[in-house]
N, C-alpha and C positions, 0 to 999 in steps of 0.2 A: 275175587277182586281184591286188589290191594288199595287200602284207603290212603288219602293224602297224608294223614297223620303217620301211618306206618311208613310211607315213602320218606317223609321227613326224618322219621326215626332211623331208617336205614341209611340215609345219606344226609345227616344233619348239617355238615359243613357246607355242602353244595347248596342246600336249600337256604341256609342263612345268607350266603353270598347273593343268591338271586333276590331274596327279600330285601337285603340292604340296597342292592342296585335299584330295585323298584322304588323304595322309599327315597333314595337319593334323587332319582329322576323326578319323582313327584315333588320333592322339595324345590328343585331347580325350576320346575314348571310353575310352582306357586310363587316363587320369588319373581320370575319374569312377569307372571300375570299381575302380581301386585304392583310392579314397577313399570308396567307397560307404558304408562303416561310419561314417565321420566325418560324411558328409552326413545319413545317417539319424539319427545322434545329435544333430546340430544341429537338425534338424526336430523331433525328439521333445522336446528341451530347450525349443525356442521354444514349442511347443504346451503343454508342462507349465507354463512360466512364464505363458503367456496364461491358463491355467486358474487358477493362483494369483491373478493379477490380477483375474480375473472373480469368483472367490469373495470376494476382499477388497472389490471394488466392491459386490457384493450386500450384504455385511455392514456396509459403511460408507456406504451411499448416502444422499445428502441430497435429491436430486430424481430421480424415476423417469425423466424425459426424458433427463437427462444420463447416468444409469447405463445405460439401454437403448442409447444411442448408443455408449458404451464397450463394452458386451457384444457388440453386433453387429460392431463393428470388430475386437475381439479375436478373434472367431470367424472372420471372413472374411479379415482382413488382419493376422494376428498379427505378421508380420515388421516391418511399419511401426508398428503400434499399440502393441506392447509397449514399445519405447523411449519413445514419446510418453506412454504411461501413467505410466512411471516419473518423467517430468518434470512432467506436468500433472495426473495423476489420483491419484497416491498421496499421500493425506493422512496423514502420520504425525508427530504432534506430541504423543504421549502423554508423552514425556520432558519437554517443556516444561510440560505440564499438571501433572506431578509436581512440577516446580519451583514452580509457583504454589501448589500444596498445601503443600509443605514450608516455604515462606516464610511461610505462615500468614496469608492474607488475613482470615479470620474472626477470628483472634486480634488482628490489628492493628485491625480494626474495633471489636472489644470494648474494646481499649485506648483508642482514640479516644473511645469513649463514656464510659469511666471518667474521662478527663481533661476531659470537658465540651466536646469539640470537635464532637460530632455535632449537626447541626441536625435534630432530630426532626420539626419541622414540614415542612421541605422534603422530607425522606425519606418522610414519610407522604403528601405531596402528589404525589410522583413515585416511586411504588413500583417501577414497571417499570425505570426508569433505575437506581435503587439496586440492584435485584436483578441487573441486567446487569453493573454495575460491580463488585459485591461489596464495595464500600466506600461508606458513606453520604455524603450531603452534609455537608461540613465547614464550620463557621461561622468567622467571625473573620478573613476575608481582605480584602486590598485587591487591586483588579483594574485593570490598565491595558490598553486596547485599542491595539495598536501597528499603525499603518497604513503599509504599504510598508516596503521594505528598509532605507532609511537610518535611520528611527526604530527599527526592530527591532534591527538590529545595533549601533547606538549604545548602546541600553539593555543589550544582552547584554554588550558590552565593558565597560561601566561596572560591571555586576554581577560580571563575572569579576575586575575589578581590585580589588573590595572583598572577594573571597572570602578566608576565613581558614582553613578546614579542608578542604573537599572540593568538587570541581567534577565534575559529570556532564555530558558533552558528547556528544550523539547526533544524527546527521543521516543521512538517506537518501543525499543526494548531497553530496560534498565535492570541490571542484576545487582544483588547485594554481594558482590565479590570484591576482589582487590581493586579493580578499576572503578567499580561503582562507588566504593568507599572513598577512593581518592577524589573523585568528582564531587561527592557529597561534602568532603572536608573543604574543598576549594570554595564551594558555594556558601557553606556555613561561615567560613572566615569572612567573606564579603558581607553577608547578612549581618554579622555582628558589628560591622563597621557602618551600619545604617544604609547600605546599598539595598535597594528593593530587588528581591530575587523571586522569580516565578518559575516553578518547576512543573512541567506538563508531560505526562506519560500516557501511553495507550494501554487500556485495561487488558487487552488480549496479549499484546507483545510483552507486557510487563506483568503477566498474571502471577508470577512467582515472587514479586517484590513484596517483602514482608512489611507488616504495619510498623515494626520497630524502625525500619529504614526511613519510612515517611515521617514517623513521629519525631525522629531525631532532627530532620530538616525543619519540621514545623516548630519545634521547641526553640530552634535558633532564629526563628522569624522568617523562614522561607515559606512563601505561598505555594502549596502543593495541591495538584488536582489531577484526577484521571479524566481522560477525554470523555468517557461515558458516565462519569460520576453523577451528573445531574439527570441522567436519563436511564437510571437503573430500572424503574418500573416499566418503561417502554421496552427496554432491552429484554425483559423477561416475559411480558404479557402482551405487548402491543406490537406495532411494526418495529421489529428488533433492529438495533443499530450495531449489533455485535459483529455482523458480517462486514460492516463498513468501518474499516480501521484507519486510524490516523498514523500513517507510515512516514510522516515527516521527521527529519533529523535536523534540528536548527538551534543555533545559539546566536543571540544578538547581544552586543555589549554597547550600552549607552547610545543606541540608535545610530552608531557610527561604524560598527564592525560586525560582520556576520559570518557564520560558518554553516555550510550546507553540503551534504554528501551522503555516502552510503553507510558510514559507521554507526553502530549503536554502542551503548555503554555496557560492555561485558568483557570479561577477560579474553574470550575467543577472538574479539576484534583487534586485539594487540598480540595475537599469536601465542596465547598462553594455554590453549586447549590442545591436548595430545592428538585427538582424532583429526582435527582440521589442520593443525600445524600452522604454517605460514598463512596468514589471512590477508589476501590481496584486496585492498579497498582504496577508495579515493574520496577526498573531501576538497572543498574549495573555501578559501578565506577571501572575503571581499571587504575592503576598507573604503568607505565613501557613501555616496547617495543611495546606492542600491541596497544598503542596509535598512533604509526606511521601509520599502515595501516588504522586506523580510519581516520586519517588526510588525507591519500591518497584518501579515499572514498569521503571526502568533496571536495578535490581539483578537482577531476573528475567532481563532480556535479557542482561546481562553474564555471569551464571552459565551460561546456555545456550550463549553464544558462546565463553566462555573456560574454563569449568569452575571459575572462581574465585568464591567467595561473598564479597560485601562486606557486612559487618555494619553495619546501621543502628543507631546508638547509642540505647539506651533513655533517654528523658527523662521527668522527672516533671512538666514543664511546658513547653508549646509556646506561643510568643508568638502573640497574636491581634491584629494591628495594625489590623484593619479590621472592617467590619460586613457583608461579603458572604459568601454561602454558595456553595461550588463543589463540583461533583462531578467526579471524575477517572475516566475510563472507558478503560482499555486493552482493546483487542479484537484478535482474531487467529485463525488457523487452529487453535489449540489449544482454542478454545471448543467446548463440546459442541453448541451451536446457533449459528446465524448471528446472534450477539447484537448486532453492530453494526447489522445491518438491522432487528432487533427495535426498537432504540432509535429509529431514524429513522421506522419505521412508527408507533410509539407517538406521536411528535410530530405526525405527519401526522393520525393518527386523532383526536387531542385538539384540533386546531386548529379554531377557530370563526370567526375573522375573517380571519387572514392566515397564510400560510406562505411565507416567502421563503428561497430557498436560492441559494448561489453555489458553483460547482464548475467546474474546468477540463475535466472529462470527464463526459459524460452517457451511461452505459451501465448503466442500473438493472436490477435483477432484476425478475421479474414481480410479486413481492410489493410492491416499492417503487413500481413503475408503478401498480399497482392502488390503493395508498394515496394517491398523488398525484392520480390521476384521481377517486377517490371524494371527496376533499376539494374538488376543483374543482367537481364536480357538485353538491355540497351548498352551494355559494355561497362557499366560502373563496377569498380572493385568493391563489392559488398562483402564485408567480413563481420562475423558475429563470434565473439569470444565467450565461451561458457566454461563453467567449472567441470573438471573431470570427477571430482568428489561430489557426493550427494549430501544434502542436509534435510531434504523432505522427499520421501520416496515417491509419492504420487506426482509431484512436479518434476522430479528428475526423470521419471519414466515418460511422462508426457512430452518433455523436452526432446527426448530421443525420437519420438514420432514426428514432431514438428521439424526437427533437424533433418530427418529423412526427406520430408516434403520440400524443404528449401534447397538442400544440396542437389536434388534432382533437377532444379531449375537454375542452377548456376551460382547460388549463394555459397560462399566459403564459410564453413563453420569450423571453428577451432575449439579444442578442449584444453583448458589450462591445467598443467600438471604439477606446478610448484606450490602445492597447498590448495586452499579454497579461494575461489574468486567471487567477490561480492560487489564489485564496483559497478556503477551505472553511468556510463560515459558514452557520448556520441561525438564522432568527428566527421564532418562533411566537407570534402574538398579541402581547400585552404581558407574556407570562409566562415565556418561555424563550428562551435563546440558546445556541448551541454554536459553539465555535471549536476547530479541530483540524487533523488531518492526513488526514481521510477524504474521498475523492472520491466522487461519486455514481456509482460503477461497481462491477461485480462483483468486480474485484480488491480494492478497498478494503473492500467489504462482506463478502467471503467469504474472501479469500486472504491479504492482507497483514496484517502486524502494524501496528496503528494506535493513535492516542491522541487522545481528544477531551475537552475541558473543557466542562462545562455550567454555565450561570449563570442565576440567577433574580432578581437584584436589579434594581430599576428603573433604577438609575444605569447599569449596563452595558448593559441593554436599550436605553436611550435613546441611548447612544453608538453602538451597532451600527445602530439604526434610522437615525440621521442619516448614518452612513457608507454604508449601503446605498442610501439615497435619492439620495445624490450619485453612487453607482455607476450606478444605473438611469438617471440623467440623461445618462450617457455611453454609452448602449446603444440599440440599435434593436430594436423588437419584431418577432418572427417571426409572419407571418400564415399562416392555414391553407393558402392556395394556394401558398406559397413553394416548398415541396418539389416539387410537381408541375410548377411552371414551370421548374424546372431541366432540363438536358439528360437524355435517357433514359440515356445512358452514366453520368452522375453518379449517377442513381437506382439503377442496377444495382450500381455499386461500393459505394454506401452501404448498400444492403440486403445485399450480400455481406459487407461488414465487420460488419454486425450479427450474422451467423451465428457470428462469432468472439467474441461477447460473453462467453462463460464464461472466457476467458483474457485479455481486454483490461483 
């Protein structure tokens, strides 16, 4: 008989390994046993939190499909789903809704009516848009359509230079590059002349903006704030606001002049990026009463972001330099309904001859898809202009899948080939135009804070028509068989990206 000791002696290395494994396993068991209470508490806490999230999802559901997906995931995979729900599922903007209420949209609309600024004809003709906005069409404006970055930022710099009292400057993305420094210099120059300057940026869109850039503005007297700056704790540990971004691009000068559109403050937006090349984008300049609700939108954002309320001065008379009516429509996750989508569906439903849209991202909700397809099926010339180049892989892939769905039902989808297309414009018949910050995707329609200007005057409609005709000439039409002719791998990735549409 061979003893255990002799066996160990004969094969010492193997026995040592076995003994080490036994000791290690025993140590793990001891650790688990000693901390069993903590493990049980963690499991109970996770399931209790999942239950809270599930109840909240049931009470605040917007779509049954999305809510059922959340509920099943919370039940079966709480450890993974609970953190994701706090980032992507928890819609908590009642505090922002209270700001909208306390700043008195209805009171300001009544005041505009008293001053004779309200265009009752346009408000009556477009009741849904007016109800969504909360502020009626305002008459007496002049409107300029600004095509591409050079024209847009030249006009903005000129307006900043003539500011006498206050400047509101808000963008989703600001870079510390040539254009970013040019705009900073312009703002600093006015701040040093005792003009009040407010600079608001989105923390996600401007995540690379260095402290030195912001400090330079602050040292010159510019008030600087990130949209989520006051909510950093919630953003990290509570119902996170990181997924709900402020996508507005807005400049207001002295409550009299406003700029709204698709441009951000970065060199690529003026065609200085080699990959994108020509950057096709559109802004609108409004001079007149419509600047006041634009300022109100900024004041609401500033109060939520910084906790500081900016008082808009009461005036007995507002200049009316032109003859155009403009509707200002801020939308966002604080809305009770998906009001941005309601506005676009209304435009599609009322179209009788044409509905032309331009957007860099095509990830529409089912309601918007249905409205577009229905318009095409009743003979409306429905066109969507998209970029051929990509800037976000997942969105670009998903847009191909949605493009295929729409073209099969008669919607004409074009791909812009002269650089990168980023404008957000709608033209309906000869009756309505919108220029703003809204992409045709779920993020803009449901999640982000956005801003859209609506126009009805024949002059602006004619300008936009001419602009879009030139854009379509630089685009290629997508045919119904194009998607199926691509590789099977591409189709799988595109359809897979489409499944992520609620957060794209």
